[in-house]
C-alpha positions as CSV (number, residue, x, y, z in Angstrom):
1,M,-20.4,29.6,59.7
2,E,-22.5,32.0,57.5
3,K,-25.7,30.8,59.2
4,V,-24.2,31.4,62.6
5,R,-23.2,34.9,61.6
6,K,-26.7,35.8,60.4
7,Q,-28.2,34.7,63.7
8,G,-26.0,37.1,65.6
9,T,-24.1,34.5,67.6
10,R,-20.9,34.7,65.6
11,P,-17.7,34.2,67.6
12,V,-16.0,37.3,68.9
13,T,-12.9,38.2,66.9
14,L,-9.6,39.0,68.6
15,W,-10.1,42.7,68.0
16,E,-13.5,42.8,69.6
17,C,-12.4,41.0,72.8
18,P,-10.7,44.1,74.3
19,L,-13.7,46.2,73.4
20,V,-16.1,43.9,75.1
21,I,-13.8,43.8,78.2
22,L,-13.6,47.6,78.1
23,N,-17.3,47.9,77.9
24,Q,-17.8,45.5,80.8
25,A,-15.2,47.3,82.9
26,Q,-16.7,50.7,82.2
27,S,-20.2,49.6,83.1
28,R,-18.8,48.0,86.3
29,Y,-16.9,51.2,87.1
30,L,-20.0,53.3,86.6
31,L,-22.0,51.0,88.8
32,V,-19.4,51.0,91.6
33,R,-19.1,54.8,91.3
34,H,-22.8,55.3,91.5
35,W,-22.9,53.0,94.6
36,F,-20.0,54.8,96.2
37,L,-21.6,58.2,95.6
38,S,-24.9,57.1,97.0
39,L,-23.1,55.6,100.0
40,N,-21.2,58.9,100.5
41,T,-24.4,60.9,100.5
42,V,-26.0,58.6,103.1
43,V,-22.9,58.7,105.3
44,A,-22.7,62.5,105.0
45,K,-26.4,62.9,105.8
46,N,-26.1,60.6,108.8
47,T,-23.0,62.4,110.0
48,L,-24.8,65.7,109.8
49,E,-27.8,64.3,111.7
50,L,-25.5,62.8,114.4
51,W,-23.6,66.1,114.7
52,G,-26.9,68.0,115.0
53,Y,-28.1,65.6,117.7
54,F,-24.8,65.9,119.5
55,T,-24.8,69.7,119.6
56,F,-28.4,69.6,120.7
57,L,-27.4,67.3,123.6
58,L,-24.5,69.6,124.5
59,Q,-26.8,72.7,124.4
60,T,-29.4,71.1,126.6
61,N,-26.8,69.8,129.1
62,C,-25.2,73.2,129.3
63,Q,-28.6,74.9,129.9
64,T,-29.6,72.5,132.7
65,H,-26.3,72.8,134.6
């Protein structure tokens, strides 16, 4: 068992299990949050572009009629 501990592949104790799970959950949360925020910026940008295009169409239609 001592050899295993020195190599760094020692079994995880009961107290460390929740910490490992918490670390994994936190990193996963940050990843999801980052992905969600980037998705939000893309959606907001596209919405603004669509709105600009829509208003442009409305203006041109109103001017021609």
